[in-house]
C-alpha positions as YAML, in Angstrom:
chain: A
units: angstrom
residues:
- id: 1
  name: MET
  ca: [97.84, 109.09, 106.00]
- id: 2
  name: LYS
  ca: [99.86, 111.20, 108.33]
- id: 3
  name: ILE
  ca: [103.14, 109.90, 109.13]
- id: 4
  name: ASP
  ca: [104.55, 111.40, 112.31]
- id: 5
  name: SER
  ca: [108.44, 112.60, 112.77]
- id: 6
  name: LYS
  ca: [109.04, 109.71, 115.21]
- id: 7
  name: LEU
  ca: [108.59, 107.40, 112.20]
- id: 8
  name: LYS
  ca: [110.16, 109.56, 109.56]
- id: 9
  name: ILE
  ca: [113.48, 109.37, 111.71]
- id: 10
  name: LYS
  ca: [113.13, 105.56, 112.05]
- id: 11
  name: MET
  ca: [112.99, 105.45, 108.21]
- id: 12
  name: LEU
  ca: [116.22, 107.60, 108.20]
- id: 13
  name: TYR
  ca: [117.67, 105.59, 110.67]
- id: 14
  name: GLU
  ca: [117.13, 102.45, 108.44]
- id: 15
  name: MET
  ca: [118.09, 103.75, 105.36]
- id: 16
  name: LEU
  ca: [121.33, 104.97, 106.51]
- id: 17
  name: ARG
  ca: [121.68, 101.94, 108.70]
- id: 18
  name: ILE
  ca: [121.77, 99.65, 104.94]
- id: 19
  name: ARG
  ca: [123.38, 102.62, 103.06]
- id: 20
  name: MET
  ca: [126.58, 102.43, 105.69]
- id: 21
  name: PHE
  ca: [126.53, 98.77, 105.45]
- id: 22
  name: GLU
  ca: [126.75, 98.45, 101.68]
- id: 23
  name: GLU
  ca: [129.33, 100.93, 101.51]
- id: 24
  name: ARG
  ca: [131.75, 99.21, 103.92]
- id: 25
  name: ILE
  ca: [131.13, 95.71, 102.18]
- id: 26
  name: GLN
  ca: [131.85, 97.34, 98.73]
- id: 27
  name: GLN
  ca: [135.37, 98.69, 100.02]
- id: 28
  name: LEU
  ca: [135.70, 95.22, 101.49]
- id: 29
  name: TYR
  ca: [134.85, 93.41, 98.62]
- id: 30
  name: LEU
  ca: [136.87, 95.54, 96.00]
- id: 31
  name: GLN
  ca: [139.97, 94.92, 98.18]
- id: 32
  name: GLY
  ca: [139.61, 91.39, 97.98]
- id: 33
  name: ARG
  ca: [138.78, 90.38, 101.40]
- id: 34
  name: ILE
  ca: [135.13, 89.34, 100.40]
- id: 35
  name: PRO
  ca: [134.82, 85.96, 98.64]
- id: 36
  name: GLY
  ca: [132.19, 85.11, 96.17]
- id: 37
  name: SER
  ca: [129.96, 87.62, 94.12]
- id: 38
  name: MET
  ca: [128.22, 90.75, 95.29]
- id: 39
  name: HIS
  ca: [125.24, 92.73, 94.13]
- id: 40
  name: LEU
  ca: [124.86, 96.04, 95.84]
- id: 41
  name: SER
  ca: [121.34, 98.04, 96.29]
- id: 42
  name: THR
  ca: [122.96, 101.26, 96.93]
- id: 43
  name: GLY
  ca: [120.34, 103.81, 95.72]
- id: 44
  name: GLN
  ca: [117.22, 101.72, 96.36]
- id: 45
  name: GLU
  ca: [117.05, 101.75, 100.23]
- id: 46
  name: ALA
  ca: [113.56, 103.69, 100.66]
- id: 47
  name: ILE
  ca: [111.87, 100.50, 99.01]
- id: 48
  name: PRO
  ca: [112.42, 97.90, 101.56]
- id: 49
  name: VAL
  ca: [112.24, 100.30, 104.51]
- id: 50
  name: GLY
  ca: [108.71, 101.47, 103.27]
- id: 51
  name: PHE
  ca: [107.50, 97.91, 103.04]
- id: 52
  name: CYS
  ca: [109.11, 96.47, 106.09]
- id: 53
  name: LEU
  ca: [108.21, 99.05, 108.55]
- id: 54
  name: ASN
  ca: [104.66, 97.87, 107.76]
- id: 55
  name: LEU
  ca: [105.27, 94.62, 108.75]
- id: 56
  name: LYS
  ca: [105.16, 92.58, 111.87]
- id: 57
  name: SER
  ca: [107.65, 90.55, 113.14]
- id: 58
  name: ASP
  ca: [106.14, 87.00, 112.11]
- id: 59
  name: ASP
  ca: [105.48, 88.32, 108.43]
- id: 60
  name: TYR
  ca: [107.66, 87.16, 105.62]
- id: 61
  name: ILE
  ca: [109.88, 88.48, 102.87]
- id: 62
  name: ILE
  ca: [111.43, 86.42, 99.96]
- id: 63
  name: SER
  ca: [114.53, 88.24, 98.50]
- id: 64
  name: SER
  ca: [116.34, 88.25, 95.56]
- id: 65
  name: HIS
  ca: [120.09, 88.05, 94.31]
- id: 66
  name: ARG
  ca: [120.59, 92.18, 94.90]
- id: 67
  name: GLY
  ca: [119.06, 91.31, 98.94]
- id: 68
  name: HIS
  ca: [120.87, 92.98, 101.58]
- id: 69
  name: HIS
  ca: [118.97, 95.73, 101.80]
- id: 70
  name: HIS
  ca: [115.80, 93.37, 102.06]
- id: 71
  name: ILE
  ca: [117.41, 91.05, 105.06]
- id: 72
  name: LEU
  ca: [118.76, 94.46, 106.96]
- id: 73
  name: ALA
  ca: [115.13, 95.93, 106.57]
- id: 74
  name: LYS
  ca: [113.44, 93.14, 108.00]
- id: 75
  name: GLY
  ca: [115.41, 93.21, 110.75]
- id: 76
  name: GLY
  ca: [118.77, 91.48, 109.93]
- id: 77
  name: GLU
  ca: [121.79, 92.20, 112.40]
- id: 78
  name: TYR
  ca: [125.18, 93.44, 111.00]
- id: 79
  name: LYS
  ca: [127.07, 90.77, 113.06]
- id: 80
  name: TYR
  ca: [125.41, 87.95, 111.47]
- id: 81
  name: MET
  ca: [125.27, 89.76, 107.83]
- id: 82
  name: MET
  ca: [128.88, 90.30, 107.98]
- id: 83
  name: ALA
  ca: [129.61, 86.81, 108.89]
- id: 84
  name: GLU
  ca: [127.99, 85.29, 106.19]
- id: 85
  name: LEU
  ca: [129.40, 87.25, 103.71]
- id: 86
  name: PHE
  ca: [132.90, 86.51, 105.43]
- id: 87
  name: GLY
  ca: [132.22, 82.68, 104.88]
- id: 88
  name: ARG
  ca: [132.05, 82.26, 108.99]
- id: 89
  name: VAL
  ca: [129.96, 79.74, 110.63]
- id: 90
  name: THR
  ca: [128.52, 82.36, 112.92]
- id: 91
  name: GLY
  ca: [126.62, 83.81, 109.89]
- id: 92
  name: TYR
  ca: [123.06, 83.66, 109.37]
- id: 93
  name: CYS
  ca: [123.69, 80.79, 106.84]
- id: 94
  name: LYS
  ca: [126.98, 79.10, 108.77]
- id: 95
  name: GLY
  ca: [128.74, 80.93, 105.80]
- id: 96
  name: LYS
  ca: [127.45, 78.75, 103.16]
- id: 97
  name: GLY
  ca: [124.89, 81.06, 101.51]
- id: 98
  name: GLY
  ca: [127.33, 84.23, 101.11]
- id: 99
  name: SER
  ca: [125.77, 87.30, 99.57]
- id: 100
  name: MET
  ca: [123.01, 86.21, 97.53]
- id: 101
  name: HIS
  ca: [121.58, 83.15, 99.66]
- id: 102
  name: ILE
  ca: [120.46, 84.85, 102.97]
- id: 103
  name: ALA
  ca: [117.85, 83.07, 104.83]
- id: 104
  name: CYS
  ca: [116.57, 83.43, 108.61]
- id: 105
  name: ALA
  ca: [113.23, 82.18, 109.46]
- id: 106
  name: LYS
  ca: [113.66, 83.54, 113.04]
- id: 107
  name: ILE
  ca: [113.20, 87.13, 111.47]
- id: 108
  name: GLY
  ca: [110.68, 86.10, 108.51]
- id: 109
  name: VAL
  ca: [113.72, 85.93, 105.75]
- id: 110
  name: LEU
  ca: [112.95, 82.88, 103.68]
- id: 111
  name: GLY
  ca: [115.61, 83.38, 101.64]
- id: 112
  name: ALA
  ca: [117.05, 85.19, 98.65]
- id: 113
  name: ASN
  ca: [117.46, 83.47, 95.67]
- id: 114
  name: GLY
  ca: [120.10, 83.68, 92.91]
- id: 115
  name: ILE
  ca: [117.85, 82.94, 90.20]
- id: 116
  name: VAL
  ca: [116.07, 85.70, 88.30]
- id: 117
  name: GLY
  ca: [112.40, 85.40, 89.42]
- id: 118
  name: GLY
  ca: [112.83, 82.28, 91.53]
- id: 119
  name: GLY
  ca: [111.42, 83.88, 94.67]
- id: 120
  name: ILE
  ca: [108.09, 84.95, 93.20]
- id: 121
  name: CYS
  ca: [106.43, 81.42, 93.11]
- id: 122
  name: ILE
  ca: [107.45, 80.20, 96.43]
- id: 123
  name: ALA
  ca: [106.00, 83.58, 97.69]
- id: 124
  name: ALA
  ca: [102.63, 82.85, 96.11]
- id: 125
  name: GLY
  ca: [102.93, 79.36, 98.13]
- id: 126
  name: VAL
  ca: [103.76, 80.86, 101.13]
- id: 127
  name: GLY
  ca: [101.13, 83.58, 101.19]
- id: 128
  name: PHE
  ca: [98.55, 80.91, 100.02]
- id: 129
  name: ALA
  ca: [99.63, 79.03, 103.06]
- id: 130
  name: SER
  ca: [98.90, 81.79, 105.40]
- id: 131
  name: ARG
  ca: [95.35, 82.04, 103.64]
- id: 132
  name: TYR
  ca: [94.79, 78.60, 104.33]
- id: 133
  name: LEU
  ca: [95.73, 78.72, 108.05]
- id: 134
  name: ASN
  ca: [94.26, 81.65, 108.56]
- id: 135
  name: ASP
  ca: [97.18, 83.04, 110.44]
- id: 136
  name: GLY
  ca: [96.93, 86.76, 109.41]
- id: 137
  name: LYS
  ca: [100.36, 86.90, 107.98]
- id: 138
  name: VAL
  ca: [101.63, 88.62, 104.82]
- id: 139
  name: THR
  ca: [104.51, 87.80, 102.59]
- id: 140
  name: ILE
  ca: [106.70, 90.00, 100.44]
- id: 141
  name: SER
  ca: [108.18, 89.21, 97.04]
- id: 142
  name: PHE
  ca: [111.06, 91.50, 96.04]
- id: 143
  name: PHE
  ca: [112.38, 91.33, 92.61]
- id: 144
  name: GLY
  ca: [113.83, 93.44, 90.01]
- id: 145
  name: GLU
  ca: [111.69, 94.43, 86.77]
- id: 146
  name: GLY
  ca: [113.87, 91.93, 84.45]
- id: 147
  name: ALA
  ca: [112.06, 89.18, 86.71]
- id: 148
  name: SER
  ca: [108.67, 90.19, 85.31]
- id: 149
  name: ASN
  ca: [109.64, 89.25, 82.02]
- id: 150
  name: THR
  ca: [110.26, 85.34, 83.36]
- id: 151
  name: GLY
  ca: [107.76, 82.70, 83.45]
- id: 152
  name: ALA
  ca: [107.83, 82.26, 86.69]
- id: 153
  name: PHE
  ca: [106.49, 85.97, 87.05]
- id: 154
  name: HIS
  ca: [103.34, 85.36, 85.21]
- id: 155
  name: GLU
  ca: [102.87, 81.68, 86.92]
- id: 156
  name: GLY
  ca: [103.07, 83.31, 90.72]
- id: 157
  name: LEU
  ca: [100.65, 86.14, 89.91]
- id: 158
  name: ASN
  ca: [98.26, 83.93, 88.57]
- id: 159
  name: PHE
  ca: [98.36, 81.43, 91.11]
- id: 160
  name: ALA
  ca: [98.58, 84.08, 93.86]
- id: 161
  name: ALA
  ca: [95.12, 85.85, 92.33]
- id: 162
  name: LEU
  ca: [93.30, 82.88, 91.94]
- id: 163
  name: ARG
  ca: [93.91, 81.42, 95.30]
- id: 164
  name: LYS
  ca: [94.06, 84.94, 96.66]
- id: 165
  name: SER
  ca: [97.49, 84.64, 98.47]
- id: 166
  name: ASN
  ca: [97.95, 86.75, 101.33]
- id: 167
  name: VAL
  ca: [101.33, 88.23, 99.21]
- id: 168
  name: VAL
  ca: [102.22, 91.33, 98.04]
- id: 169
  name: PHE
  ca: [104.63, 91.49, 94.66]
- id: 170
  name: VAL
  ca: [107.18, 94.18, 94.76]
- id: 171
  name: ILE
  ca: [109.13, 95.18, 91.40]
- id: 172
  name: GLU
  ca: [112.18, 97.15, 92.29]
- id: 173
  name: ASN
  ca: [112.26, 98.53, 88.46]
- id: 174
  name: ASN
  ca: [116.12, 99.93, 88.86]
- id: 175
  name: GLN
  ca: [116.52, 100.57, 84.95]
- id: 176
  name: TYR
  ca: [118.50, 97.58, 84.18]
- id: 177
  name: ALA
  ca: [118.35, 93.84, 83.82]
- id: 178
  name: ILE
  ca: [121.89, 93.36, 84.21]
- id: 179
  name: SER
  ca: [123.02, 95.59, 81.48]
- id: 180
  name: VAL
  ca: [119.67, 95.56, 79.46]
- id: 181
  name: THR
  ca: [117.85, 98.93, 79.79]
- id: 182
  name: ARG
  ca: [114.23, 98.38, 80.06]
- id: 183
  name: ASN
  ca: [113.19, 99.68, 76.78]
- id: 184
  name: LEU
  ca: [115.30, 97.22, 74.96]
- id: 185
  name: SER
  ca: [113.38, 94.44, 76.81]
- id: 186
  name: ASP
  ca: [109.67, 95.83, 77.40]
- id: 187
  name: CYS
  ca: [106.86, 96.90, 75.18]
- id: 188
  name: ILE
  ca: [105.16, 98.53, 78.46]
- id: 189
  name: GLU
  ca: [106.07, 101.90, 80.00]
- id: 190
  name: LYS
  ca: [104.79, 100.38, 83.61]
- id: 191
  name: GLN
  ca: [105.04, 97.27, 84.58]
- id: 192
  name: SER
  ca: [102.60, 97.34, 86.80]
- id: 193
  name: ILE
  ca: [99.89, 97.11, 84.19]
- id: 194
  name: ARG
  ca: [100.23, 93.48, 83.83]
- id: 195
  name: ALA
  ca: [98.44, 93.15, 87.12]
- id: 196
  name: SER
  ca: [95.49, 93.63, 85.17]
- id: 197
  name: GLY
  ca: [95.81, 90.43, 83.46]
- id: 198
  name: TYR
  ca: [95.79, 88.47, 86.56]
- id: 199
  name: GLY
  ca: [92.55, 90.95, 88.09]
- id: 200
  name: ILE
  ca: [94.27, 92.28, 90.68]
- id: 201
  name: PRO
  ca: [95.44, 96.13, 91.78]
- id: 202
  name: GLY
  ca: [98.71, 97.33, 89.94]
- id: 203
  name: ILE
  ca: [100.47, 100.65, 91.18]
- id: 204
  name: THR
  ca: [103.68, 102.17, 89.85]
- id: 205
  name: ILE
  ca: [105.23, 104.81, 92.41]
- id: 206
  name: ASP
  ca: [108.42, 106.70, 92.83]
- id: 207
  name: GLY
  ca: [110.62, 104.08, 94.57]
- id: 208
  name: ASN
  ca: [113.06, 106.88, 95.94]
- id: 209
  name: ASP
  ca: [110.09, 108.43, 98.25]
- id: 210
  name: VAL
  ca: [110.30, 106.32, 101.14]
- id: 211
  name: LEU
  ca: [107.04, 108.35, 102.50]
- id: 212
  name: GLU
  ca: [105.02, 107.26, 99.34]
- id: 213
  name: VAL
  ca: [106.45, 103.94, 99.44]
- id: 214
  name: TYR
  ca: [105.21, 103.28, 102.83]
- id: 215
  name: LYS
  ca: [101.93, 104.56, 102.25]
- id: 216
  name: THR
  ca: [101.42, 102.25, 99.27]
- id: 217
  name: ALA
  ca: [103.05, 99.45, 101.21]
- id: 218
  name: TYR
  ca: [100.37, 99.86, 104.08]
- id: 219
  name: GLU
  ca: [97.69, 99.77, 101.81]
- id: 220
  name: ALA
  ca: [98.44, 96.86, 99.81]
- id: 221
  name: ILE
  ca: [99.72, 94.91, 103.04]
- id: 222
  name: ASN
  ca: [96.12, 95.59, 104.76]
- id: 223
  name: ARG
  ca: [94.81, 94.42, 101.58]
- id: 224
  name: ALA
  ca: [96.38, 91.20, 101.63]
- id: 225
  name: ARG
  ca: [96.42, 90.78, 105.23]
- id: 226
  name: LYS
  ca: [92.52, 90.88, 105.26]
- id: 227
  name: GLY
  ca: [92.21, 88.37, 102.55]
- id: 228
  name: ASP
  ca: [91.19, 90.47, 99.62]
- id: 229
  name: GLY
  ca: [94.60, 88.75, 97.59]
- id: 230
  name: PRO
  ca: [97.99, 89.98, 96.27]
- id: 231
  name: THR
  ca: [99.00, 93.66, 94.91]
- id: 232
  name: LEU
  ca: [101.63, 94.38, 92.23]
- id: 233
  name: VAL
  ca: [103.79, 97.50, 93.50]
- id: 234
  name: GLU
  ca: [106.41, 98.68, 90.84]
- id: 235
  name: CYS
  ca: [108.69, 100.74, 92.35]
- id: 236
  name: MET
  ca: [110.49, 103.33, 90.34]
- id: 237
  name: THR
  ca: [114.51, 103.67, 91.52]
- id: 238
  name: TYR
  ca: [117.76, 103.20, 90.09]
- id: 239
  name: ARG
  ca: [121.18, 101.31, 91.44]
- id: 240
  name: TRP
  ca: [124.20, 103.63, 91.57]
- id: 241
  name: HIS
  ca: [126.67, 100.76, 90.71]
- id: 242
  name: GLY
  ca: [127.11, 98.29, 88.31]
- id: 243
  name: HIS
  ca: [125.08, 95.04, 88.33]
- id: 244
  name: HIS
  ca: [127.68, 93.13, 90.80]
- id: 245
  name: ALA
  ca: [130.44, 94.83, 92.71]
- id: 246
  name: GLY
  ca: [133.50, 94.82, 90.70]
- id: 247
  name: GLU
  ca: [131.84, 95.06, 87.39]
- id: 248
  name: PRO
  ca: [134.43, 97.27, 84.79]
- id: 249
  name: LYS
  ca: [133.75, 100.42, 85.10]
- id: 250
  name: ASP
  ca: [131.02, 100.07, 87.46]
- id: 251
  name: GLY
  ca: [128.16, 99.83, 84.74]
- id: 252
  name: LEU
  ca: [129.60, 102.65, 82.73]
- id: 253
  name: LEU
  ca: [130.09, 100.81, 79.71]
- id: 254
  name: TYR
  ca: [126.35, 100.80, 79.12]
- id: 255
  name: ARG
  ca: [125.15, 103.94, 80.67]
- id: 256
  name: SER
  ca: [126.61, 107.34, 81.20]
- id: 257
  name: GLN
  ca: [128.01, 109.16, 84.15]
- id: 258
  name: GLU
  ca: [125.34, 111.82, 83.56]
- id: 259
  name: GLU
  ca: [122.59, 109.44, 84.01]
- id: 260
  name: ILE
  ca: [123.85, 108.24, 87.00]
- id: 261
  name: ASP
  ca: [124.32, 111.79, 88.45]
- id: 262
  name: SER
  ca: [120.78, 112.53, 87.62]
- id: 263
  name: TRP
  ca: [119.76, 109.69, 89.73]
- id: 264
  name: LYS
  ca: [121.96, 110.51, 92.58]
- id: 265
  name: LYS
  ca: [119.90, 113.86, 92.98]
- id: 266
  name: LYS
  ca: [117.11, 111.64, 93.34]
- id: 267
  name: ASP
  ca: [118.77, 109.95, 96.55]
- id: 268
  name: PRO
  ca: [116.16, 108.84, 99.00]
- id: 269
  name: ILE
  ca: [118.34, 109.29, 101.94]
- id: 270
  name: LYS
  ca: [118.93, 113.22, 101.00]
- id: 271
  name: ARG
  ca: [115.27, 113.32, 100.08]
- id: 272
  name: LEU
  ca: [113.79, 112.53, 103.53]
- id: 273
  name: LYS
  ca: [116.78, 114.46, 105.57]
- id: 274
  name: ASP
  ca: [115.79, 117.93, 103.60]
- id: 275
  name: ASP
  ca: [112.13, 116.99, 104.05]
- id: 276
  name: LEU
  ca: [112.90, 116.62, 107.86]
- id: 277
  name: ILE
  ca: [115.09, 119.74, 108.24]
- id: 278
  name: LYS
  ca: [112.72, 121.78, 105.99]
- id: 279
  name: ASN
  ca: [109.70, 121.03, 108.08]
- id: 280
  name: MET
  ca: [111.92, 121.53, 111.61]
- id: 281
  name: GLU
  ca: [111.27, 117.62, 112.40]
- id: 282
  name: ILE
  ca: [115.07, 117.26, 112.72]
- id: 283
  name: ARG
  ca: [117.81, 119.54, 113.67]
- id: 284
  name: LEU
  ca: [121.20, 118.86, 111.41]
- id: 285
  name: THR
  ca: [122.69, 118.18, 114.55]
- id: 286
  name: LYS
  ca: [119.99, 115.39, 115.25]
- id: 287
  name: TYR
  ca: [120.68, 114.19, 111.83]
- id: 288
  name: ASN
  ca: [124.58, 113.57, 112.23]
- id: 289
  name: SER
  ca: [123.63, 111.77, 115.67]
- id: 290
  name: VAL
  ca: [121.56, 109.47, 113.63]
- id: 291
  name: LYS
  ca: [123.89, 108.90, 110.92]
- id: 292
  name: SER
  ca: [126.48, 107.72, 113.45]
- id: 293
  name: ILE
  ca: [123.83, 105.13, 114.05]
- id: 294
  name: ASN
  ca: [125.49, 103.36, 117.27]
- id: 295
  name: LYS
  ca: [128.56, 101.71, 118.44]
- id: 296
  name: ASP
  ca: [127.65, 98.37, 117.66]
- id: 297
  name: LEU
  ca: [127.82, 99.22, 113.73]
- id: 298
  name: GLU
  ca: [131.27, 100.73, 114.06]
- id: 299
  name: ASP
  ca: [132.34, 97.70, 116.40]
- id: 300
  name: ILE
  ca: [131.03, 95.31, 113.56]
- id: 301
  name: PHE
  ca: [132.62, 97.13, 110.76]
- id: 302
  name: GLU
  ca: [135.96, 97.33, 112.72]
- id: 303
  name: ARG
  ca: [136.09, 93.85, 113.69]
- id: 304
  name: PHE
  ca: [135.79, 91.87, 110.43]
- id: 305
  name: PRO
  ca: [138.14, 93.48, 108.84]
- id: 306
  name: ILE
  ca: [140.67, 93.31, 111.55]
- id: 307
  name: LEU
  ca: [140.09, 89.50, 111.48]
- id: 308
  name: TRP
  ca: [140.33, 89.11, 107.72]
- id: 309
  name: GLU
  ca: [143.57, 90.73, 107.80]
- id: 310
  name: ARG
  ca: [145.30, 88.86, 110.41]
- id: 311
  name: ARG
  ca: [145.48, 91.87, 112.49]
- id: 312
  name: ASN
  ca: [145.78, 91.37, 116.26]
- id: 313
  name: GLN
  ca: [145.12, 93.05, 119.63]
- id: 314
  name: LEU
  ca: [148.11, 91.16, 121.71]
- id: 315
  name: ALA
  ca: [151.15, 93.02, 123.13]
- id: 316
  name: GLY
  ca: [154.46, 92.23, 122.27]
- id: 317
  name: THR
  ca: [157.28, 92.18, 119.65]
- id: 318
  name: LEU
  ca: [156.09, 89.03, 117.67]
- id: 319
  name: SER
  ca: [154.68, 89.40, 114.46]
- id: 320
  name: GLY
  ca: [150.99, 89.24, 114.06]
- id: 321
  name: GLY
  ca: [150.86, 85.30, 112.86]
- id: 322
  name: GLU
  ca: [153.25, 84.54, 115.70]
- id: 323
  name: GLN
  ca: [151.12, 86.12, 118.34]
- id: 324
  name: GLN
  ca: [148.29, 84.27, 117.12]
- id: 325
  name: LEU
  ca: [149.87, 80.84, 117.27]
- id: 326
  name: LEU
  ca: [151.21, 81.82, 120.70]
- id: 327
  name: ALA
  ca: [148.03, 82.50, 121.76]
- id: 328
  name: ILE
  ca: [146.71, 78.72, 120.82]
- id: 329
  name: ALA
  ca: [149.81, 77.78, 122.11]
- id: 330
  name: ARG
  ca: [148.94, 78.52, 125.52]
- id: 331
  name: GLY
  ca: [145.55, 77.36, 125.11]
- id: 332
  name: LEU
  ca: [147.22, 73.65, 124.13]
- id: 333
  name: MET
  ca: [148.12, 73.90, 127.90]
- id: 334
  name: SER
  ca: [145.00, 72.69, 129.15]
- id: 335
  name: ARG
  ca: [145.26, 69.61, 126.68]
- id: 336
  name: PRO
  ca: [141.89, 69.97, 124.40]
- id: 337
  name: LYS
  ca: [140.67, 67.26, 122.47]
- id: 338
  name: LEU
  ca: [140.33, 69.20, 119.49]
- id: 339
  name: LEU
  ca: [142.08, 72.17, 117.97]
- id: 340
  name: LEU
  ca: [140.49, 74.26, 115.04]
- id: 341
  name: MET
  ca: [143.53, 76.04, 112.55]
- id: 342
  name: ASP
  ca: [142.00, 78.10, 110.21]
- id: 343
  name: GLU
  ca: [144.09, 78.74, 107.19]
- id: 344
  name: PRO
  ca: [147.40, 78.50, 108.71]
- id: 345
  name: SER
  ca: [149.01, 78.76, 105.27]
- id: 346
  name: LEU
  ca: [147.49, 81.80, 104.37]
- id: 347
  name: GLY
  ca: [150.25, 84.27, 103.14]
- id: 348
  name: LEU
  ca: [153.05, 82.15, 103.82]
- id: 349
  name: SER
  ca: [155.82, 81.22, 101.71]
- id: 350
  name: PRO
  ca: [156.51, 77.36, 100.86]
- id: 351
  name: LEU
  ca: [159.17, 76.93, 103.25]
- id: 352
  name: MET
  ca: [156.72, 78.45, 106.22]
- id: 353
  name: ILE
  ca: [154.10, 75.87, 104.97]
- id: 354
  name: ASN
  ca: [156.58, 73.03, 105.94]
- id: 355
  name: GLU
  ca: [156.54, 74.38, 109.29]
- id: 356
  name: VAL
  ca: [152.71, 74.72, 109.45]
- id: 357
  name: ALA
  ca: [152.93, 70.83, 108.34]
- id: 358
  name: LYS
  ca: [155.30, 70.01, 111.04]
- id: 359
  name: VAL
  ca: [153.58, 71.71, 113.75]
- id: 360
  name: ILE
  ca: [150.02, 69.85, 112.50]
- id: 361
  name: GLN
  ca: [151.90, 66.51, 112.86]
- id: 362
  name: ASP
  ca: [153.72, 67.53, 116.21]
- id: 363
  name: ILE
  ca: [149.70, 68.45, 117.46]
- id: 364
  name: ASN
  ca: [148.27, 65.45, 116.21]
- id: 365
  name: GLN
  ca: [150.61, 63.20, 117.72]
- id: 366
  name: ARG
  ca: [150.52, 64.78, 121.12]
- id: 367
  name: GLY
  ca: [146.45, 63.41, 120.93]
- id: 368
  name: VAL
  ca: [145.04, 66.40, 120.07]
- id: 369
  name: SER
  ca: [142.75, 66.01, 116.63]
- id: 370
  name: VAL
  ca: [143.09, 69.03, 114.57]
- id: 371
  name: LEU
  ca: [140.57, 70.43, 112.33]
- id: 372
  name: LEU
  ca: [142.11, 72.18, 109.45]
- id: 373
  name: VAL
  ca: [140.17, 74.69, 107.70]
- id: 374
  name: GLU
  ca: [142.08, 75.83, 104.47]
- id: 375
  name: GLN
  ca: [140.67, 78.32, 101.64]
- id: 376
  name: ASN
  ca: [143.63, 77.53, 99.52]
- id: 377
  name: ILE
  ca: [142.98, 74.23, 98.00]
- id: 378
  name: PRO
  ca: [146.16, 73.63, 96.33]
- id: 379
  name: LEU
  ca: [147.90, 74.53, 99.74]
- id: 380
  name: ALA
  ca: [146.10, 72.61, 101.48]
- id: 381
  name: LEU
  ca: [146.50, 69.44, 99.58]
- id: 382
  name: LYS
  ca: [150.14, 70.02, 99.29]
- id: 383
  name: VAL
  ca: [150.38, 70.13, 102.98]
- id: 384
  name: ALA
  ca: [148.38, 66.83, 103.00]
- id: 385
  name: SER
  ca: [150.72, 65.03, 100.47]
- id: 386
  name: ARG
  ca: [153.76, 65.79, 102.40]
- id: 387
  name: GLY
  ca: [152.08, 63.12, 104.74]
- id: 388
  name: TYR
  ca: [152.28, 65.57, 107.75]
- id: 389
  name: ALA
  ca: [148.58, 65.82, 107.79]
- id: 390
  name: LEU
  ca: [147.33, 62.17, 107.42]
- id: 391
  name: ASN
  ca: [146.33, 61.65, 110.57]
- id: 392
  name: VAL
  ca: [144.49, 65.05, 110.81]
- id: 393
  name: GLY
  ca: [140.86, 64.26, 111.89]
- id: 394
  name: ARG
  ca: [139.62, 66.17, 108.65]
- id: 395
  name: ILE
  ca: [140.60, 68.80, 105.94]
- id: 396
  name: VAL
  ca: [137.81, 71.17, 105.46]
- id: 397
  name: LEU
  ca: [138.57, 73.36, 102.07]
- id: 398
  name: GLU
  ca: [136.91, 76.87, 103.02]
- id: 399
  name: GLY
  ca: [138.28, 80.12, 104.58]
- id: 400
  name: ASP
  ca: [137.12, 81.75, 107.73]
- id: 401
  name: ILE
  ca: [139.60, 83.96, 110.16]
- id: 402
  name: ASN
  ca: [143.28, 83.59, 112.15]
- id: 403
  name: GLU
  ca: [146.43, 82.86, 110.43]
- id: 404
  name: PHE
  ca: [148.76, 80.89, 112.79]
- id: 405
  name: ARG
  ca: [152.32, 81.23, 111.73]
- id: 406
  name: ALA
  ca: [154.83, 78.49, 112.89]
- id: 407
  name: THR
  ca: [157.77, 79.51, 114.39]
- id: 408
  name: GLU
  ca: [160.50, 77.78, 116.92]
- id: 409
  name: THR
  ca: [159.43, 80.36, 119.23]
- id: 410
  name: VAL
  ca: [155.71, 79.02, 118.92]
- id: 411
  name: LYS
  ca: [156.60, 75.23, 119.18]
- id: 412
  name: LYS
  ca: [158.71, 75.69, 122.05]
- id: 413
  name: ALA
  ca: [155.77, 77.59, 124.20]
- id: 414
  name: TYR
  ca: [153.40, 74.94, 123.29]
- id: 415
  name: LEU
  ca: [155.36, 72.14, 123.67]
- id: 416
  name: GLY
  ca: [156.79, 73.04, 126.97]
- id: 417
  name: GLU
  ca: [160.54, 73.12, 125.85]
...
């Protein structure tokens, strides 16, 4: 099977797109700007790219707790991904799924699952539905090698094999199930041999070679699409970071730096880039332009940290919070029926929180309903307990963006005094 230069450059683009996204969100997470937990897939980009480039737009994938790369490879957009991680209503799941539970049926992402192996049986069922309906769709189930030791793995493969479900099971063997290396949890060298117990093909490949992944995915997906049943594909790879972002010493408590460095030399992005340059399919200048991705990427990367830090683009000498609230004060001139105040107490002293509560009360008394969104639960309850927020439409205890700092200047502005 020959893969042309255009497709290879597309692969390079998609892997870089994933890598750049995860590098940025890791930085933001470690700085405390993204809430919840996060599991990075840095070093594993070749697997979802190789598989998803073989899929049609209406095919399905089911992801795992480590799934950013899956969603992006299936067509996920930065702005909705980033919004979801920041808990915003503009995210794929309206900010309620976070890093581990992203879903978007529109692009064929039927969900990620925080339970190890939790998506395997679901994928088997979706694949069976496609076979029953004869709609020609294929489902890819992504999971780690740790999931292959769960009961769901065996139940899912047995059912899919028996019913010839239109599904491909993909093991991303990154060598560790949390902190347990596979030689301490498995009695077999290759997980793919387990496929023989269910009468389906099983193959182990180099998961850091996107070209090999693509070719293998092509065969497995076409087999499923024709109605010949599932395939188990084990992709040998490595996660560069610890089990989760922020893990002590980034996983060095149970593995060595030498081991990590040896796998980094097998970087799937570098391997494809070197292959393209060596075969004169791409010049270094072209690679650099591909690496820059596009303006939208940088716009998204810059926009969310700015919002999270409460930085602003308004001119003037007021502080950031004052300018934000002044902008809202101007909006109140049109006498809206509802005002959304997102985390007004964030970063403020107790005295300033009192001022915020007074402003909320004043706004409410002027006939404007207030929706107070507050991440800091103790502070939100404190505001409410002082009686200032009793007439507020409702208090939502979850965070988003924008800081509105109460000052006399701003109050005068919106009160018209």
